[in-house]
N, C-alpha and C positions, 0 to 999 in steps of 0.2 A: 381782599385776598380770600380765596376759598379755603375753608378749614373743614376737615373731616373729623368726626368723633367716632369712637368705637363702642359697640354694644355687644355683649356676649350673645351668641346666636340663640341660646335657650331663653333669652329674655325678650325675644321678638314674637309678638302675636300676629293675628290676621290683620288688624288695623291699628295696633298700638305697640309700643315698646317701652322698656324701662332701663335706665342707665344708673348704675350704682357706684358708690365708692369714690375713688380718686378722680375718675373721669367725670362724674357728676359734679364733684367739687370744683374741678377745673372749669367746667361750663358755667357754673353759677357764681363761684367766688372770684376766680381769676378773670374770666372773660365777661362775667356779669350779664349773661343771657337771662331773659325773664319770660314769664308766661306770655304766650301769644307769638313769640318770635319763632322763626323757622331756622332749623339747622340741618346739616347733611350728616348722615350717620352710616357707617359700614359695619357689617357683621363678621367680616373675615372669611365668610363662606361664598363670597361673590355678590352679595346683596348690598345695594346702596339705596338709602331711603332719604326722602325729603320729609322732615318731621316738624310738626308744629308743637311747641312745648305746651303741654296741658297743665303741668304743675312743676314748680322748680323749688326743691329744697336743697340743703347743703350737700346731702349724700344720696339724693334720689331725684332723677329727672323722669317724669312720665310724659310720653309724647304720642301724638296722633299721627299715624303714617299717612302722608298725602300722596306719595308716589313711590315706586320702586323700579330700579333698573338692575340688570344682572351683568356681572363680569366686566364692569367698566374699567378701562385702562389696564386690562390684563393681557399678557402675551398669549399668542396662539400656541406656542410651544411650551411644554411643561419641562422646565429645566431644574435639575437637582445638582447642587454643588456639594461634593464631599471634600471638605477642607480640613487639612491637617491643622490641629489646634496649635496656635502659637502662644508665646509667653504673654503675660499681662492681659491687656484688653484687646489684643489683635482680633480675636474671634468676634468680639462685639462690633468692631469696625467692619469686618467682613459681612456680618449679618445686616448691619445698618445699610451699607452701600449696595450689597447684593439685593436686598429687598427693594431699594430704590430703582434699580435698573430692570428688575423683573424676574429674579430667581424665585422659583416656586417652592423649593424645599432645600433644607440644609442638613447635611450629615457631618457632625463634628468627628473628625477622623484621627485615630491613633495609629502611628506607624512605628517602625523600629527606631527611628531617629526623633520621635516626639519626646521632648524633655519637659513635660508639664505634669505636676503632681496631680494624681487622680484619687478618687475615693467616692463612695456612695453619697455621702453628705455633700461633698464638694460638687459632685456632678449634679445633684438635685438643685443646689443653689445656682449653679451656672445655667442650667436649663431654664430656670425661672427667670433669671436676668436676661438671657438671650431672647426669651419670648417677649419680655417687656420692650426690648430694643426693637424687635420685629414689629410689634404693634405700633410703636411710635413712628417707625419708618414707613409702615404701610399708610398711616394717616397722612404723613408729610408728603409722600409721593403720590397721593390721590389714588391709591390702589383699593380694590374691594376684596381681595383675597389675602388672608394672613398666611405667609409661608409657614410650612410645617418645620419645626425644629426637632429633628429626630434624636434619639439617644446617642451618646458617645459610642463609636463603633470602631472595632479594629479592622485592619485591611482585610484579613481573612474573612471576617463577618461580612464586609462589604462585597467581597467577590461572590458570595452566595446570592447576592441580589442583582447581579448584572443582567440576568435573563429577563428582569422586569422592565428593561429599557430597550428602546429601538437602536440607540447608539451610545457607546461609552467611550469617552476620551480622557486621556490623562496628560498632564504637562510634562514635557521632557526637553532637555538640552541636547540630546543625542542628534548627531548629524542626519541620521536616517529617519528621524521623526517627520511626520507629515506637516505640511503647511495648512493653515486653516482654509485657504482658498481651494485646496485640492479636495475638500469634503463637500463642495458645492452640489455635487450630484445627489447628495442625500436630502437636500432641503425640502423637496416637495412631499416626500412620503413619510418622513420620520418626525414624530411629534413629542416623543418622550426621551429626553436626553439626560445623561449623567456625565458631569465633568468632575475629574478627580485631581486634586492638587496636593502635592507632597509637602514635607516640612522644609525648614531652612536648608538643611543638608541634602535635600533631595531624596528620592527613593533609593534604596539599595539595589544592587544588580539583581538580587534574588526577588525583591518586590517587583521590579520592572518585568521580570520574566513571568511572574505570577499574573500580573495585569495583562500582559500580551496573550498568555495562554488562555485567559478567561475571555478574550475577545476585545479587550480595550485597545484603542488606537492611540499611539503616542503622538502628541502634537507639539510642535515647536512654536513658542510665542514670540520669537524674535531673537536678535543678536545679543541683547542686553539681559543680564541676569536680574531677575526680579525677586523681591522679598515674597515670602509665601502669601501674605495677605494681599499684596499688590497683584500677584499672579492670579489669584482666585477671581478678583474683580475684572482684570483684563481679559482673562480666558472667557468668562461668562459674557462680557461685553462683546467680544468677537463672535461668539456663538449667536447671540441675539441679533447682532448686526447681519451676519450671514443668513440668518433665518428671517430677515427683514422685519425685525421688531424694534431695532434702534437705528437712528439715522434716517 
């Protein structure tokens, strides 16, 4: 079975690289790779390397780069998911599964109905954990780009960023919301997409109006009501399918 390992991009040279800490320990102590063996390594910036281990210590792997490829197994569309933060470990799950299917960036979102304790230290801890989840999922899914985990953002802050995207969509149960198929005309020209998913109670009417006024298109994901973390993954899967990256 193919296994990818992660190297911090600043530790990659022209023809060599170094892997430190837990990742090196996993390679040497758990998987028992030794000097002379060849491993595959990704730098999270799109580079994938075939590397021969030159030296293997408990906390340090030094390797000689044999070959390099770029953007392997990466989607052609840059998809950002702004996901309302759920209770417990729900955001961890969203980042894990979203990374697997091809999401390029995550924005943890706070709305009026978000009921999750926040604070500077708590946010720092969460962002660190979410990055570790993304790294693990990137390796597992054989991707070469590490999704960006942005800072926790309010809806008003998010709306200031919508002009950075070619298309902005948000999940809605309203009857007048668009069907995913109706957006097919956008597929060929638009490459940078933002998908916005609200909390368990949904967006308030005021929030929905703000989204629409900012140019976001409401999209109905089907007849059945989904939990927020399920909606995020289903929404992104539909987008990637319509943009011919899944299926």
